[in-house]
C-alpha positions, 0 to 999 in steps of 0.5 A: 042584317045589321051590317046591311042596315048600317050600309043604307044610312052611313056614308063610307069615308076615306081619310088622309089622316095627315100630320099637317092636314086631315082630308075626308072623302065621302063616297058619292060626294068627293072631298068634303073636309080639308082641315088642319090636323090641330085640336084646341083643348082645355089644359086641365079637363082636356075638353075639346074647344076647337078643331081644324082651322079654328084650332090652328088660328090659336097655335102660339096664341092661347091663354094658359088654360087652353092648349092647341096641339097637333095630335099626329107627329111624323105621320103617326098618332102622338095623342090617341085620345085627341086623335079619336075626338078629331076623327069623331068630329069629322065623322059627325060633320059628314053625317046629318042623321043620328047615331045609326048614320054615323057608323061608316066603313073607313079606309085610312092612309098611313105611312108605309114605314109605321110599326104594328103598334102604330097601325093598331093605334090608328085602327083603335082611334077610328073604331072608337070614333064610331067606324064599324069597319076599318082598313088601312092603305099605305099612303104612297099606294093611295097617292099613286092611285089618286094621281092616276098611276096605273099601279095594277099594270106590269110596269113600274111607277114611282110616286114621291109623296112629301107631306107634313110629317113624312116623305113617302117614296115608292115604286109600284107594279102589279098592284104592290109596292116593289121598293119604298122609303119612308123618312120622317122628314118633310114639311114640318122639318123644313119649318124647323129648319127655318126656325133654326136658321133665323136663330143661327143667323140673326139671333131671332126666335120665330114662331112655328106658324111664321116659319110655315108661312115663310116656307109657303110664300118663298120656299124653294128647292132650286134657283129660278125666277122666284129668287128675286122674291123677298119676305120679312121675318118677324120674331123676337130678338134673343139678345134684347127680348124685343120684337125684330124684323129682317128682310130675306130673299128666296135663296136664303130660305132655300139655304135654310131648308137645304138639310131637309131637301138633301134627305128627301133627294137621298131617299128618292135616289136610294129607292131608285138604286134598289129598284129592278132595272126593268122597272127603272126603264119604265120610270124613265119613260113615265117619269117620277110623280110628286104628290103631297103639300111638299110638291108645291115647293117652288122648283122641287121638280127641277131639283129632283130631275137634276139629281135623278136624271129622270123626268119629274112631274107634279100630280094634279092637285097634289094635296088631295092625292092620298084622300082621292086614292082612298075614295077610289079604293072605297068604290072598288074595295072588293076588287082592290082588296090586295092594295090594302094593308093585310091585317083587318081589325074590327070591333064586333057589332052589337 
Protein backbone atom coordinates (compact mmCIF):
# COMPACT_ATOMS: atom_id res chain seq x y z
CA UNK A 1 0.00 0.00 0.00
CA UNK A 2 2.74 2.44 0.99
CA UNK A 3 4.76 1.57 -2.11
CA UNK A 4 1.75 2.38 -4.33
CA UNK A 5 1.29 5.68 -2.50
CA UNK A 6 4.92 6.66 -3.07
CA UNK A 7 4.57 5.76 -6.75
CA UNK A 8 1.73 8.26 -7.14
CA UNK A 9 3.77 11.20 -5.87
CA UNK A 10 7.45 10.52 -6.53
CA UNK A 11 9.39 11.06 -9.75
CA UNK A 12 11.47 7.98 -10.54
CA UNK A 13 14.98 9.01 -11.53
CA UNK A 14 17.92 7.62 -13.44
CA UNK A 15 21.31 8.99 -12.41
CA UNK A 16 24.67 9.05 -14.14
CA UNK A 17 26.80 9.55 -11.04
CA UNK A 18 29.96 10.57 -12.85
CA UNK A 19 33.37 11.63 -11.62
CA UNK A 20 33.17 14.89 -13.58
CA UNK A 21 29.42 15.45 -13.99
CA UNK A 22 26.17 14.18 -12.49
CA UNK A 23 23.14 13.92 -14.77
CA UNK A 24 19.59 13.16 -13.65
CA UNK A 25 16.81 11.79 -15.85
CA UNK A 26 13.24 12.04 -14.54
CA UNK A 27 10.61 9.64 -15.86
CA UNK A 28 8.34 11.53 -18.26
CA UNK A 29 10.45 14.70 -18.24
CA UNK A 30 13.81 13.68 -19.67
CA UNK A 31 17.18 15.03 -18.48
CA UNK A 32 16.48 17.75 -15.94
CA UNK A 33 19.90 18.15 -14.27
CA UNK A 34 23.42 18.21 -15.68
CA UNK A 35 25.86 19.60 -13.12
CA UNK A 36 29.53 19.14 -12.21
CA UNK A 37 30.11 16.56 -9.45
CA UNK A 38 31.60 19.16 -7.12
CA UNK A 39 30.56 20.14 -3.60
CA UNK A 40 31.84 23.10 -1.56
CA UNK A 41 31.83 22.55 2.21
CA UNK A 42 33.00 24.36 5.32
CA UNK A 43 36.32 22.85 6.36
CA UNK A 44 35.47 22.35 10.05
CA UNK A 45 31.72 21.73 10.19
CA UNK A 46 31.49 19.95 6.79
CA UNK A 47 28.35 22.00 6.15
CA UNK A 48 27.53 22.16 2.44
CA UNK A 49 27.92 25.65 0.95
CA UNK A 50 27.30 24.95 -2.74
CA UNK A 51 26.75 22.04 -5.12
CA UNK A 52 27.27 21.65 -8.86
CA UNK A 53 28.24 24.52 -11.18
CA UNK A 54 28.44 27.05 -8.36
CA UNK A 55 30.78 24.79 -6.39
CA UNK A 56 32.97 24.11 -9.45
CA UNK A 57 33.58 27.84 -9.86
CA UNK A 58 35.14 27.73 -6.39
CA UNK A 59 37.74 25.04 -7.26
CA UNK A 60 41.18 26.43 -6.44
CA UNK A 61 39.70 29.79 -5.40
CA UNK A 62 38.29 29.19 -1.93
CA UNK A 63 39.45 30.73 1.38
CA UNK A 64 40.96 28.43 3.98
CA UNK A 65 37.63 27.80 5.72
CA UNK A 66 35.90 26.48 2.55
CA UNK A 67 36.91 23.39 0.61
CA UNK A 68 35.64 22.58 -2.90
CA UNK A 69 35.85 18.82 -3.36
CA UNK A 70 34.89 16.17 -5.90
CA UNK A 71 33.28 13.33 -3.88
CA UNK A 72 33.83 10.76 -6.64
CA UNK A 73 37.21 9.69 -7.93
CA UNK A 74 37.92 7.22 -10.73
CA UNK A 75 34.20 6.54 -11.07
CA UNK A 76 33.65 5.51 -7.43
CA UNK A 77 32.70 7.26 -4.21
CA UNK A 78 35.63 8.70 -2.27
CA UNK A 79 33.55 10.71 0.24
CA UNK A 80 30.30 8.91 1.10
CA UNK A 81 28.80 11.63 3.31
CA UNK A 82 29.27 14.37 0.73
CA UNK A 83 28.03 12.12 -2.09
CA UNK A 84 24.88 11.41 -0.08
CA UNK A 85 24.26 15.14 0.36
CA UNK A 86 24.84 15.76 -3.34
CA UNK A 87 22.35 13.05 -4.38
CA UNK A 88 19.84 14.28 -1.79
CA UNK A 89 20.14 17.83 -3.13
CA UNK A 90 19.39 16.71 -6.69
CA UNK A 91 16.48 14.51 -5.55
CA UNK A 92 14.90 17.48 -3.73
CA UNK A 93 15.56 19.68 -6.74
CA UNK A 94 13.47 17.51 -9.06
CA UNK A 95 10.60 17.16 -6.58
CA UNK A 96 8.34 20.08 -5.74
CA UNK A 97 6.29 18.24 -3.10
CA UNK A 98 7.06 17.41 0.50
CA UNK A 99 8.81 14.43 2.07
CA UNK A 100 6.46 11.93 0.43
CA UNK A 101 7.34 13.13 -3.07
CA UNK A 102 11.06 12.81 -2.49
CA UNK A 103 11.10 9.01 -2.15
CA UNK A 104 11.80 7.94 -5.75
CA UNK A 105 12.93 4.72 -7.30
CA UNK A 106 16.48 5.14 -8.60
CA UNK A 107 18.61 3.47 -11.23
CA UNK A 108 22.26 4.53 -11.03
CA UNK A 109 25.04 3.89 -13.52
CA UNK A 110 28.30 2.48 -12.13
CA UNK A 111 31.61 1.48 -13.77
CA UNK A 112 31.75 -2.19 -14.77
CA UNK A 113 34.94 -2.85 -12.82
CA UNK A 114 33.83 -1.76 -9.34
CA UNK A 115 34.00 -4.03 -6.30
CA UNK A 116 31.10 -5.20 -4.15
CA UNK A 117 32.16 -2.71 -1.49
CA UNK A 118 32.03 0.13 -4.00
CA UNK A 119 28.59 -1.00 -5.22
CA UNK A 120 27.35 -1.04 -1.63
CA UNK A 121 28.68 2.50 -1.13
CA UNK A 122 26.60 3.76 -4.07
CA UNK A 123 23.46 1.97 -2.86
CA UNK A 124 23.88 3.23 0.69
CA UNK A 125 24.41 6.82 -0.45
CA UNK A 126 21.26 6.70 -2.59
CA UNK A 127 19.13 5.11 0.12
CA UNK A 128 20.30 7.59 2.75
CA UNK A 129 19.53 10.39 0.29
CA UNK A 130 15.87 9.29 0.26
CA UNK A 131 15.47 6.61 -2.40
CA UNK A 132 12.93 3.90 -1.56
CA UNK A 133 14.33 1.48 -4.17
CA UNK A 134 17.78 1.39 -5.76
CA UNK A 135 19.12 -0.68 -8.64
CA UNK A 136 22.49 -0.39 -10.35
CA UNK A 137 23.37 -0.75 -14.03
CA UNK A 138 26.84 -1.00 -15.49
CA UNK A 139 27.71 2.19 -17.33
CA UNK A 140 28.72 0.58 -20.64
CA UNK A 141 25.35 -1.20 -20.80
CA UNK A 142 23.47 2.02 -19.98
CA UNK A 143 25.57 3.93 -22.53
CA UNK A 144 24.87 1.32 -25.22
CA UNK A 145 21.12 1.55 -24.56
CA UNK A 146 21.26 5.34 -24.52
CA UNK A 147 23.19 5.33 -27.80
CA UNK A 148 20.46 3.25 -29.41
CA UNK A 149 22.44 0.03 -29.83
CA UNK A 150 20.42 -3.21 -30.14
CA UNK A 151 21.85 -4.78 -26.98
CA UNK A 152 19.13 -7.43 -26.77
CA UNK A 153 19.74 -8.77 -30.28
CA UNK A 154 21.91 -11.87 -30.99
CA UNK A 155 24.59 -9.71 -32.61
CA UNK A 156 27.63 -7.93 -31.27
CA UNK A 157 27.70 -4.22 -30.44
CA UNK A 158 30.72 -2.38 -29.06
CA UNK A 159 30.57 0.73 -26.88
CA UNK A 160 33.50 2.81 -25.64
CA UNK A 161 32.44 5.22 -22.88
CA UNK A 162 35.23 7.69 -22.04
CA UNK A 163 34.17 9.60 -18.95
CA UNK A 164 35.94 11.73 -16.38
CA UNK A 165 37.29 9.00 -14.11
CA UNK A 166 36.99 5.78 -16.10
CA UNK A 167 36.97 4.45 -19.64
CA UNK A 168 34.48 1.63 -20.13
CA UNK A 169 34.84 -0.69 -23.11
CA UNK A 170 32.25 -3.42 -23.65
CA UNK A 171 30.88 -5.79 -26.26
CA UNK A 172 27.20 -6.62 -25.76
CA UNK A 173 24.98 -9.35 -27.17
CA UNK A 174 21.66 -10.92 -26.15
CA UNK A 175 21.14 -8.45 -23.31
CA UNK A 176 24.48 -9.07 -21.60
CA UNK A 177 28.09 -7.96 -21.62
CA UNK A 178 30.21 -10.58 -23.39
CA UNK A 179 33.60 -9.03 -22.74
CA UNK A 180 34.63 -5.74 -21.16
CA UNK A 181 37.45 -3.57 -19.88
CA UNK A 182 37.22 -0.83 -17.26
CA UNK A 183 40.30 1.32 -16.74
CA UNK A 184 40.64 4.24 -14.39
CA UNK A 185 42.15 6.43 -17.06
CA UNK A 186 39.99 9.00 -18.79
CA UNK A 187 39.40 12.75 -18.84
CA UNK A 188 40.83 13.47 -15.37
CA UNK A 189 44.03 11.60 -16.21
CA UNK A 190 44.38 13.69 -19.38
CA UNK A 191 44.12 16.85 -17.26
CA UNK A 192 46.90 15.51 -15.03
CA UNK A 193 48.96 14.72 -18.14
CA UNK A 194 48.69 18.37 -19.21
CA UNK A 195 49.70 19.60 -15.74
CA UNK A 196 52.72 17.24 -15.77
CA UNK A 197 53.66 18.32 -19.32
CA UNK A 198 53.65 22.02 -18.37
CA UNK A 199 55.79 21.27 -15.34
CA UNK A 200 58.23 19.12 -17.31
CA UNK A 201 58.54 21.30 -20.43
CA UNK A 202 58.14 24.81 -19.06
CA UNK A 203 58.69 24.58 -15.28
CA UNK A 204 55.17 25.93 -14.96
CA UNK A 205 52.44 24.97 -12.50
CA UNK A 206 48.94 24.85 -13.97
CA UNK A 207 45.70 24.57 -12.05
CA UNK A 208 43.34 21.62 -12.49
CA UNK A 209 40.60 23.74 -14.04
CA UNK A 210 43.05 25.44 -16.40
CA UNK A 211 44.29 22.06 -17.66
CA UNK A 212 40.70 20.92 -18.25
CA UNK A 213 39.90 24.10 -20.19
CA UNK A 214 42.98 23.57 -22.38
CA UNK A 215 41.99 19.95 -23.09
CA UNK A 216 38.46 20.98 -24.06
CA UNK A 217 39.69 23.85 -26.23
CA UNK A 218 42.39 22.16 -28.34
CA UNK A 219 42.92 18.64 -27.01
CA UNK A 220 43.12 16.05 -29.80
CA UNK A 221 43.90 12.38 -30.37
CA UNK A 222 44.95 12.59 -34.02
CA UNK A 223 46.37 15.16 -36.40
CA UNK A 224 43.91 17.22 -38.41
CA UNK A 225 42.89 20.72 -39.42
CA UNK A 226 42.77 21.64 -35.71
CA UNK A 227 46.57 21.36 -35.51
CA UNK A 228 46.77 25.04 -36.46
CA UNK A 229 44.96 26.04 -33.25
CA UNK A 230 46.97 27.61 -30.46
CA UNK A 231 46.28 28.47 -26.86
CA UNK A 232 48.06 30.30 -24.06
CA UNK A 233 49.02 28.39 -20.92
CA UNK A 234 48.83 30.61 -17.85
CA UNK A 235 50.28 29.48 -14.56
CA UNK A 236 53.04 30.04 -12.02
CA UNK A 237 56.72 29.78 -12.85
CA UNK A 238 58.21 27.17 -10.52
CA UNK A 239 61.61 28.87 -10.52
CA UNK A 240 60.60 32.46 -9.81
CA UNK A 241 57.18 31.93 -8.25
CA UNK A 242 55.79 34.64 -10.54
CA UNK A 243 52.95 34.41 -13.10
CA UNK A 244 53.97 33.18 -16.54
CA UNK A 245 52.30 32.48 -19.89
CA UNK A 246 53.39 30.27 -22.78
CA UNK A 247 51.70 29.78 -26.15
CA UNK A 248 51.36 26.19 -27.35
CA UNK A 249 49.68 24.40 -30.26
CA UNK A 250 47.31 21.46 -30.53
CA UNK A 251 50.15 18.99 -31.41
CA UNK A 252 51.87 19.80 -28.10
CA UNK A 253 48.71 19.16 -26.09
CA UNK A 254 48.25 15.91 -28.01
CA UNK A 255 51.79 14.96 -27.01
CA UNK A 256 50.91 15.77 -23.40
CA UNK A 257 47.86 13.49 -23.24
CA UNK A 258 49.43 10.70 -25.33
CA UNK A 259 50.07 8.41 -22.30
CA UNK A 260 46.32 8.32 -21.53
CA UNK A 261 45.40 7.90 -25.19
CA UNK A 262 47.70 4.87 -25.47
CA UNK A 263 46.04 3.23 -22.45
CA UNK A 264 42.55 3.82 -23.88
CA UNK A 265 43.54 2.44 -27.29
CA UNK A 266 45.10 -0.62 -25.64
CA UNK A 267 41.92 -1.25 -23.62
CA UNK A 268 39.86 -1.20 -26.82
CA UNK A 269 42.28 -3.51 -28.64
CA UNK A 270 42.47 -5.94 -25.72
CA UNK A 271 38.67 -6.11 -25.57
CA UNK A 272 38.48 -6.87 -29.30
CA UNK A 273 41.10 -9.62 -28.92
CA UNK A 274 38.94 -11.33 -26.26
CA UNK A 275 35.72 -11.06 -28.29
CA UNK A 276 34.40 -14.18 -30.09
CA UNK A 277 35.06 -14.03 -33.86
CA UNK A 278 31.36 -14.05 -34.75
CA UNK A 279 30.78 -10.91 -32.69
CA UNK A 280 33.91 -9.25 -34.10
CA UNK A 281 32.38 -9.69 -37.55
CA UNK A 282 29.22 -7.94 -36.35
CA UNK A 283 31.24 -5.06 -34.92
CA UNK A 284 33.12 -4.68 -38.20
CA UNK A 285 29.74 -4.20 -39.90
CA UNK A 286 28.17 -1.90 -37.31
CA UNK A 287 31.25 -0.10 -36.05
CA UNK A 288 32.47 0.93 -32.61
CA UNK A 289 30.35 3.60 -30.91
CA UNK A 290 31.93 6.29 -28.70
CA UNK A 291 30.13 7.85 -25.74
CA UNK A 292 31.03 10.06 -22.78
CA UNK A 293 32.79 13.42 -22.67
CA UNK A 294 35.98 11.88 -24.08
CA UNK A 295 34.14 11.20 -27.34
CA UNK A 296 34.28 14.96 -27.96
CA UNK A 297 38.10 14.94 -28.03
CA UNK A 298 39.12 16.06 -31.52
CA UNK A 299 40.07 13.16 -33.79
CA UNK A 300 39.43 10.42 -31.23
CA UNK A 301 37.29 8.47 -33.71
CA UNK A 302 40.02 8.75 -36.38
CA UNK A 303 42.66 7.49 -33.94
CA UNK A 304 40.60 4.50 -32.81
CA UNK A 305 39.63 3.59 -36.38
CA UNK A 306 43.29 3.62 -37.42
CA UNK A 307 44.35 1.54 -34.40
CA UNK A 308 41.59 -1.09 -34.65
CA UNK A 309 40.92 -1.29 -38.41
CA UNK A 310 37.23 -0.87 -37.64
CA UNK A 311 34.71 1.87 -38.41
CA UNK A 312 34.17 4.19 -35.44
CA UNK A 313 31.39 6.71 -34.88
CA UNK A 314 30.42 9.11 -32.13
CA UNK A 315 26.99 8.61 -30.55
CA UNK A 316 24.41 11.37 -30.76
CA UNK A 317 24.88 13.62 -27.71
CA UNK A 318 27.59 11.36 -26.23
CA UNK A 319 27.62 13.17 -22.87
CA UNK A 320 24.11 11.98 -22.03
CA UNK A 321 24.20 8.38 -23.26
CA UNK A 322 24.49 6.79 -19.80
CA UNK A 323 21.72 8.83 -18.18
CA UNK A 324 19.42 8.35 -21.19
CA UNK A 325 20.05 4.63 -20.87
CA UNK A 326 19.00 4.65 -17.19
CA UNK A 327 15.84 6.53 -18.19
CA UNK A 328 14.95 3.93 -20.82
CA UNK A 329 15.48 1.11 -18.32
CA UNK A 330 13.25 2.89 -15.78
CA UNK A 331 10.43 3.00 -18.31
CA UNK A 332 10.65 -0.76 -18.93
CA UNK A 333 12.26 -1.98 -15.73
CA UNK A 334 10.19 -5.20 -15.60
CA UNK A 335 11.21 -6.31 -19.10
CA UNK A 336 14.80 -5.04 -18.84
CA UNK A 337 15.46 -6.52 -15.40
CA UNK A 338 18.24 -8.79 -16.71
CA UNK A 339 20.28 -5.75 -17.78
CA UNK A 340 20.67 -4.58 -14.17
CA UNK A 341 23.33 -5.60 -11.67
CA UNK A 342 21.78 -8.70 -10.00
CA UNK A 343 22.06 -7.65 -6.37
CA UNK A 344 19.14 -5.71 -4.93
CA UNK A 345 19.59 -3.79 -1.71
CA UNK A 346 16.64 -1.92 -0.26
CA UNK A 347 15.87 -0.18 2.99
CA UNK A 348 12.59 -1.45 4.49
CA UNK A 349 9.74 1.07 4.33
CA UNK A 350 8.33 2.19 7.63
